matplotlib code that plots the C-alpha trace (Angstrom):
import matplotlib.pyplot as plt

x = [0.0, 1.3, 2.4, 0.0, 1.2, 1.1, 1.0, 1.6, -0.4, 1.8, 5.5, 5.3, 6.6, 3.8, 4.2, 7.9, 7.2, 4.5, 6.8, 9.7, 7.5, 6.1, 9.7, 10.0, 7.6, 9.0, 8.6, 6.6, 3.8, 4.1, 5.6, 5.8, 5.5, 4.7, 4.6, 2.9, 3.2, 2.1, 5.6, 7.5, 10.8, 9.3, 8.0, 11.4, 13.4, 11.0, 11.2, 15.0, 15.2, 12.8, 13.8, 10.5, 10.4, 7.7, 7.0, 4.4, 3.5, -0.1, -2.4, -4.3, -1.4, -1.1, -4.8, -4.5, -1.4, -2.5, 0.2, -1.1, -3.6, -4.1, -3.3, -2.2, -3.4, -1.0, -1.9, -3.4, -6.9, -8.7, -7.7, -8.8, -12.3, -11.4, -8.3, -10.4, -13.0, -10.3, -8.7, -12.0, -13.1, -10.0, -10.5, -8.0, -8.5, -7.7, -6.0, -6.7, -4.9, -7.1, -9.2, -11.0, -12.6, -13.4, -16.8, -19.4, -21.1, -18.0, -17.1, -20.6, -20.4, -16.9, -17.6, -20.9, -18.9, -16.4, -19.1, -20.8, -17.5, -16.9, -13.5, -11.7, -11.5, -10.2, -9.5, -5.9, -6.6, -3.2, -3.3, -5.8, -3.5, -0.6, -0.2, -0.8, -4.3, -5.0, -3.9, -6.3, -9.2, -8.5, -8.5, -11.8, -13.3, -12.2, -13.9, -10.6, -11.3, -15.0, -17.3, -15.4, -16.5, -14.0, -11.4, -9.1, -6.9, -4.7, -2.8, -0.7, 2.5, 3.9, 2.6, 1.3, 3.7, 2.9, 0.8, -1.3, -2.5, -2.8, -4.3, -8.0, -7.2, -5.4, -8.2, -6.3, -7.1, -6.5, -9.9, -9.1, -5.3, -5.0, -8.6, -9.3, -6.8, -8.5, -11.9, -10.9, -9.3, -12.4, -14.6, -12.2, -12.7, -16.4, -17.8, -20.9, -21.9, -21.9, -25.3, -24.0, -20.9, -19.8, -16.8, -14.9, -11.9, -9.5, -9.2, -6.4, -6.8, -7.6, -10.6, -9.3, -8.9, -5.5, -6.8, -9.9, -11.4, -14.4, -16.4, -18.2, -21.2, -22.2, -25.7, -24.4, -23.1, -19.5, -17.5, -14.5, -12.6, -10.5, -8.0, -5.9, -3.4, -1.2, 0.2, 1.9, 2.9, 0.3, 0.5, -0.1, -1.4, -4.8, -6.1, -8.9, -10.7, -13.0, -14.8, -12.0, -8.9, -7.3, -4.8, -2.6, -1.5, 1.8, 2.2, -1.3, -1.7, 1.3, 1.6, 4.5, 4.2, 1.3, 0.8, -1.4, -4.1, -1.6, 0.7, 3.3, 4.7, 4.5, 6.6, 5.9, 9.1, 9.0, 11.5, 14.3, 13.7, 15.9, 15.7, 14.9, 11.3, 9.8, 7.3, 7.5, 6.9, 6.0, 7.3, 4.0, 2.3, 3.4, 0.5, -2.3, -0.7, -0.8, -4.4, -5.2, -3.4, -5.3, -8.7, -8.1, -6.9, -10.0, -12.3, -13.4, -14.5, -13.8, -11.8, -13.6, -11.2, -12.0, -15.3, -17.0, -19.6, -16.8, -15.3, -18.7, -19.1, -15.7, -16.7, -20.0, -18.2, -15.6, -18.4, -20.2, -17.1, -16.3, -19.8, -19.8, -16.4, -17.2, -14.9, -16.4, -14.9, -16.3, -17.0, -19.5, -21.8, -21.1, -21.5, -24.3, -24.4]
y = [0.0, 3.5, 5.8, 8.4, 11.7, 14.6, 18.3, 20.7, 23.9, 26.2, 26.0, 26.7, 24.7, 22.0, 21.5, 20.9, 18.3, 16.6, 16.3, 15.1, 12.5, 11.4, 10.7, 7.9, 5.8, 4.1, 6.2, 3.3, 4.3, 8.1, 10.7, 14.4, 16.0, 19.7, 22.5, 25.9, 29.0, 32.6, 33.7, 31.9, 32.1, 30.2, 27.4, 27.3, 26.9, 24.3, 22.3, 22.4, 21.2, 18.3, 17.4, 18.3, 18.8, 21.5, 24.6, 27.3, 30.8, 30.8, 27.8, 27.9, 26.3, 23.5, 22.8, 22.6, 20.3, 17.1, 15.1, 15.8, 13.2, 14.6, 17.9, 18.4, 21.8, 23.2, 26.8, 29.0, 28.3, 31.1, 29.8, 26.1, 26.6, 28.5, 26.2, 23.1, 24.3, 25.2, 21.8, 19.9, 22.0, 20.8, 17.2, 16.8, 14.6, 16.6, 16.1, 19.4, 20.5, 20.9, 22.7, 21.8, 25.3, 28.2, 26.9, 24.2, 26.2, 26.3, 22.7, 21.4, 23.2, 22.0, 18.3, 18.3, 19.6, 16.9, 14.2, 15.8, 15.7, 12.1, 13.0, 11.8, 14.5, 14.2, 16.6, 15.9, 14.5, 12.8, 11.7, 8.9, 7.0, 6.6, 3.1, 4.3, 5.5, 2.2, 0.3, 2.4, 1.8, -2.0, -2.0, -0.2, -2.4, -5.6, -4.3, -4.3, -0.9, -1.5, 1.5, 4.7, 7.2, 10.1, 11.7, 14.2, 16.0, 19.1, 20.8, 23.9, 25.7, 29.2, 30.4, 33.9, 35.5, 33.1, 35.0, 32.1, 31.8, 35.4, 37.1, 37.1, 37.7, 34.4, 32.5, 32.4, 31.1, 27.8, 26.3, 26.0, 25.4, 23.2, 22.5, 20.4, 17.8, 17.7, 17.4, 14.6, 12.4, 12.8, 11.7, 8.9, 7.4, 8.3, 7.8, 10.0, 13.6, 15.5, 16.5, 19.6, 21.7, 24.1, 26.4, 29.4, 31.1, 34.0, 36.2, 38.5, 42.1, 40.6, 38.9, 35.3, 32.8, 32.2, 29.7, 27.6, 25.1, 23.1, 20.1, 18.0, 16.0, 12.8, 11.1, 8.1, 10.3, 10.3, 13.5, 14.9, 17.6, 19.6, 22.4, 24.5, 27.2, 29.4, 31.1, 28.2, 24.6, 22.1, 18.4, 17.4, 14.0, 12.4, 10.1, 7.8, 6.2, 3.2, 1.2, -1.5, 0.7, 3.6, 4.4, 7.5, 8.8, 10.8, 13.8, 12.8, 14.7, 12.8, 9.9, 7.5, 6.2, 5.2, 3.8, 0.8, -0.6, -2.7, 0.3, -0.8, 1.7, 0.9, 2.7, 3.1, 4.7, 6.6, 6.1, 8.5, 11.1, 12.9, 16.3, 17.6, 18.5, 21.7, 20.0, 17.1, 13.6, 15.1, 12.0, 10.5, 12.5, 9.6, 7.6, 9.9, 10.0, 6.2, 6.2, 8.7, 6.5, 3.3, 5.1, 6.6, 3.2, 1.6, 4.2, 5.5, 9.1, 9.3, 7.5, 5.4, 7.0, 10.6, 10.4, 13.7, 13.3, 13.4, 16.5, 18.2, 17.0, 18.5, 21.8, 22.0, 21.6, 24.2, 26.6, 26.1, 26.6, 29.8, 31.0, 30.6, 32.3, 35.1, 34.5, 35.5, 35.4, 37.2, 33.7, 33.1, 35.7, 34.7, 30.9, 29.8, 26.1]
z = [0.0, -0.8, 2.0, 3.4, 2.0, 4.5, 4.2, 7.1, 7.6, 9.7, 10.5, 14.2, 17.2, 17.3, 13.5, 14.0, 16.7, 14.7, 11.6, 13.7, 15.3, 11.9, 10.7, 13.3, 11.1, 7.9, 4.7, 3.3, 5.8, 6.2, 3.9, 4.5, 1.1, 1.7, 4.2, 4.1, 6.4, 6.3, 5.4, 2.7, 4.5, 7.5, 5.2, 3.4, 6.7, 7.9, 4.7, 4.7, 8.3, 7.8, 4.2, 2.7, -1.0, -1.4, 0.6, 0.1, 1.2, 2.4, 2.7, -0.6, -2.5, 0.0, -0.2, -4.0, -4.1, -5.8, -4.1, -0.6, 0.9, 4.4, 6.1, 9.7, 10.9, 13.5, 13.2, 16.0, 17.4, 15.6, 12.2, 12.6, 11.2, 8.0, 7.4, 8.0, 5.4, 2.9, 3.1, 2.9, -0.1, -1.9, -1.1, 1.7, 4.8, 8.0, 11.3, 13.2, 16.4, 19.4, 20.3, 17.1, 16.9, 19.0, 20.1, 19.5, 16.7, 14.6, 15.4, 14.4, 11.0, 10.2, 11.1, 9.2, 6.2, 6.5, 6.6, 3.6, 1.7, 2.8, 4.1, 7.2, 9.9, 13.5, 16.3, 17.3, 20.8, 20.7, 24.3, 23.6, 21.3, 23.8, 25.1, 28.7, 27.7, 25.9, 29.0, 31.1, 28.7, 28.8, 32.6, 32.6, 29.9, 31.8, 35.0, 36.9, 38.4, 39.1, 38.5, 37.8, 40.4, 40.1, 37.9, 39.5, 37.0, 37.2, 34.3, 34.8, 33.9, 34.2, 30.8, 31.5, 29.0, 26.2, 23.5, 22.4, 26.0, 27.1, 24.0, 23.2, 19.5, 19.3, 21.1, 24.4, 27.8, 29.7, 28.9, 25.2, 25.6, 28.6, 29.6, 26.5, 27.9, 31.3, 29.8, 27.3, 30.0, 32.1, 29.2, 28.3, 31.8, 32.5, 29.0, 29.3, 29.0, 32.3, 33.5, 35.3, 35.1, 37.9, 37.2, 38.5, 37.1, 37.1, 34.1, 32.9, 31.6, 28.1, 29.5, 29.0, 31.8, 33.4, 36.0, 36.1, 38.5, 37.5, 38.6, 36.0, 37.5, 35.7, 35.6, 37.6, 40.4, 39.3, 39.2, 37.4, 39.2, 36.8, 37.4, 34.9, 35.4, 33.2, 36.4, 38.2, 37.7, 39.0, 39.7, 36.0, 36.8, 36.1, 38.9, 37.8, 40.8, 40.6, 43.2, 43.0, 42.6, 40.9, 38.1, 37.9, 34.6, 35.0, 32.7, 31.8, 28.5, 27.0, 29.4, 29.1, 32.6, 35.0, 38.4, 38.0, 40.3, 42.2, 42.8, 40.3, 37.8, 34.1, 31.6, 27.8, 26.4, 23.1, 20.2, 19.4, 16.7, 14.3, 16.0, 19.4, 20.4, 21.7, 24.1, 26.5, 25.0, 21.6, 19.9, 20.9, 18.2, 16.0, 17.4, 16.2, 12.8, 12.6, 13.7, 10.9, 8.3, 9.5, 9.4, 5.9, 4.5, 6.0, 4.4, 7.8, 8.1, 11.9, 14.6, 17.2, 19.8, 18.9, 17.1, 15.9, 18.7, 21.3, 19.8, 20.0, 23.6, 24.5, 22.8, 24.7, 28.0, 27.1, 26.0, 29.3, 31.4, 29.5, 29.9, 33.7, 34.1, 31.7, 28.7, 25.4, 21.9, 18.8, 17.3, 20.1, 18.6, 15.0, 15.4, 17.8, 18.5]

ax = plt.figure().add_subplot(projection="3d")
ax.plot(x, y, z, "-o")
ax.set_aspect("equal")
plt.show()
């Protein structure tokens, strides 16, 4: 079978890490064929570093490149909706960085368009494809943990001077940047839509959240306690508690180690890549790339691990948290859910 041919939209830090991680697969499986960025010079430098043949200024040319099968969108949050539509309208499958869009309204429209075009589309919830997450799922499925009653998850770093987090114009705030991870791990364990969300947060002068605490209440009485911060480091673990025992995911958003039910520590090391990475455990981006390839080869339009319905559920929870703490984006008026 021919390799899956990738194009990259944006030449920023996460795109570097994704491309670097992709190179750990054989070229018979995955091939990076083109990169595009707003500035031609950025695309050129990126292409040279990663040995990519084609580079483009702007995203239109990438969308129209007949040699690209699938596009990884690594651009800022506010661009995901338009870039997603552009790629779909040019017949490209899409793997789009999280958060999928700015709100549920945009996400609904984009995913409906993908379904209409009969193209694969997945929000890049990369965490779920790590072996540690699969181990947790298998434990839950086997009943080893009993009934899941609580998820306790914290995610925080000192990020208050990082533009993508602090600026409203870039779709900032911890709910979209960090909160998406805490929400998705809660849903991975509890497998239901929360019946009630209670949230409080601290906003900066831009009106975006720098810290958030929320409790998601589920119909069966289970709760997920989530905490995010761009002001200080937090514990950065997810503890999943069941009636028969608990599992702790360390560095839970990109977990390569967990503490199992019996208290033993299990490690899932990542391979070495050609270049260094910008972010911790980014080599694990290779797993979502392989999921994308397998789904496309099987003719699937969505992944069972991150189906469209789950992306919309995450977006709904994000919208509700933002509403309660008073964070509004222009897109909220433009795209009602």
